C-alpha positions in Angstrom: -5.7 40.2 60.2 -2.2 39.2 59.8 -2.5 38.2 56.6 -3.4 41.7 55.1 -0.8 43.6 57.0 1.8 40.6 55.1 -0.2 41.4 51.8 0.8 44.9 52.0 4.0 44.7 53.3 4.7 42.7 50.0 2.7 45.4 48.0 4.3 48.4 48.6 7.9 47.2 47.9 7.2 46.2 44.2 5.1 49.2 43.8 8.1 51.4 45.2 10.3 50.0 42.5 7.9 50.8 39.9 7.8 54.4 40.4 11.5 54.7 41.2 11.9 53.1 37.9 9.0 55.1 36.2 10.8 58.9 38.0 14.0 57.7 36.6 13.1 57.4 33.0 10.8 60.8 33.4 14.0 62.2 34.4 16.3 60.7 32.0 14.0 62.1 28.9 13.6 65.4 30.2 16.2 68.0 29.5 16.5 70.5 32.2 16.7 74.1 31.4 20.5 74.7 32.5 21.5 71.8 30.2 20.3 74.1 27.3 22.4 76.8 28.6 26.0 77.8 27.7 29.0 78.5 28.7 29.2 82.3 29.8 32.3 84.4 28.8 35.0 85.0 30.4 37.1 88.2 31.4 36.1 91.7 31.2 34.4 93.4 27.9 33.6 96.8 27.2 30.8 98.0 25.1 31.9 100.1 22.6 28.6 101.9 22.2 27.1 102.6 25.6 30.3 101.8 27.7 28.3 99.1 29.6 30.9 96.4 31.4 30.7 92.9 31.1 32.1 90.6 34.1 31.0 87.5 36.0 28.7 87.0 33.1 26.6 90.2 33.1 26.7 93.6 31.9 27.0 96.1 34.3 26.7 99.7 34.3 30.2 100.7 35.8 31.8 104.5 34.7 34.9 104.4 36.8 35.6 100.2 35.5 34.3 101.5 32.3 37.8 104.6 31.9 40.0 102.5 33.3 39.3 99.8 30.2 39.2 102.2 27.7 42.6 103.9 29.3 44.2 100.5 29.1 42.9 100.0 25.8 42.6 96.1 26.0 42.0 94.2 22.9 39.1 91.5 24.5 37.0 95.1 24.6 37.0 96.9 21.3 34.5 96.7 19.0 31.9 94.7 20.9 28.4 95.8 21.9 26.1 94.6 24.4 22.7 93.1 23.5 20.4 96.2 23.5 22.8 98.0 21.4 22.7 95.2 19.0 19.3 95.5 19.2 19.7 99.3 18.5 22.7 99.2 15.7 22.4 96.1 13.9 18.5 95.7 13.8 16.6 92.8 14.5 18.2 89.4 15.3 17.5 86.5 13.0 14.3 84.4 14.2 11.7 87.2 13.8 12.1 88.0 17.3 10.6 91.6 18.1 13.3 94.4 18.9 11.7 95.2 21.7 10.0 93.5 24.9 7.4 96.5 26.2 5.8 98.9 24.8 4.2 101.9 26.4 1.9 103.7 24.0 0.6 107.0 25.1 -2.7 108.7 23.8 -4.4 111.9 24.0 -1.3 114.2 24.0 -2.4 117.5 22.1 -0.9 119.9 24.4 2.7 119.9 23.2 3.7 121.7 25.9 3.2 118.8 28.2 3.9 116.2 25.6 7.3 117.5 25.9 7.5 117.4 29.9 5.8 113.6 29.5 8.6 112.3 27.1 11.2 114.3 29.2 10.1 112.5 32.4 9.8 109.1 30.4 13.8 109.9 29.7 14.9 110.7 33.0 12.9 107.4 34.4 14.9 105.2 31.6 18.2 107.0 32.4 17.7 106.0 35.8 16.9 102.6 35.3 19.8 102.4 32.9 22.2 103.4 35.3 20.9 100.4 37.3 20.6 97.7 34.7 22.1 98.7 31.1 19.7 96.2 29.8 16.6 98.4 30.3 16.7 101.3 27.9 14.5 102.6 25.6 14.6 101.0 22.0 13.0 103.7 20.4 10.3 107.1 20.6 7.6 106.8 18.0 5.7 110.2 17.6 2.9 110.3 15.9 1.4 113.4 17.0 -1.1 112.5 19.5 -0.3 109.3 20.4 3.8 108.4 21.5 4.7 104.9 20.9 7.9 103.8 23.2 9.4 100.4 22.8 11.6 99.5 25.7 14.3 96.5 25.7 12.7 95.5 28.8 8.9 94.7 29.7 9.4 95.7 33.3 10.5 99.2 32.0 7.7 99.5 30.1 5.6 98.8 33.3 7.8 101.2 35.2 7.6 104.1 33.2 3.6 103.7 31.9 3.3 103.9 36.6 5.9 106.9 37.0 3.4 108.8 34.0 0.4 108.3 35.4 1.8 109.2 39.0 3.0 112.4 37.7 -0.1 114.0 35.8 -3.2 112.5 37.4 -5.8 112.3 35.6 -5.5 109.2 32.9 -6.1 106.1 32.5 -3.4 103.2 32.4 -3.9 99.7 31.3 -1.4 97.1 31.8 -1.5 93.8 29.5 0.9 91.0 30.1 1.4 88.3 27.6 1.1 84.6 27.9 4.2 84.0 25.7 7.3 85.3 24.9 5.8 88.2 23.3 5.8 92.2 24.8 4.4 93.9 27.5 1.7 96.5 25.9 1.1 99.6 28.1 -1.5 102.1 27.7 -1.9 105.7 29.0 -4.7 107.8 28.1 -4.3 111.4 28.9 -8.1 111.5 29.6 -10.3 109.3 31.3 -13.6 109.6 29.2 -12.3 110.0 25.8 -9.8 106.2 26.2 
């Protein structure tokens, strides 16, 4: 038995060195996500379209700070657009990426008064989301009669809007489809459960 203990002791250090070499080789060849990141812009910037303010590496909704930057006339804030405003104003970015990350489809809206109320509810919910985060906004509303397709800049916003409509107007059917790749989330709400 003494020989087995000695044999296991001599085997383990060699095995550990081999594993250590393998792990270091794998770590050297793999590129981590933070190595691909670019440096964030320094200073404050003001979006010329929506009034969002860029500081600490993110766009924020700060009305008081936005007003101060507009009064001061700082050159760094003139003419610059936040990412979502660039989507809306300039169109699709290069590379074929869609202009939206979430899509909400409302179906079965034959009553015009009810459709107007639902769209008002959606705009109010989107305005609340924009006050929290300027990256959450409705990109476009496509009215096709009984069907309305709403594109949002964030997939979570499309889900939140679908849930808001489903909670406010009982009797509908809500279906949420998350994508497994980098595609938009699809939210579908039908006014009457039997016709969907």
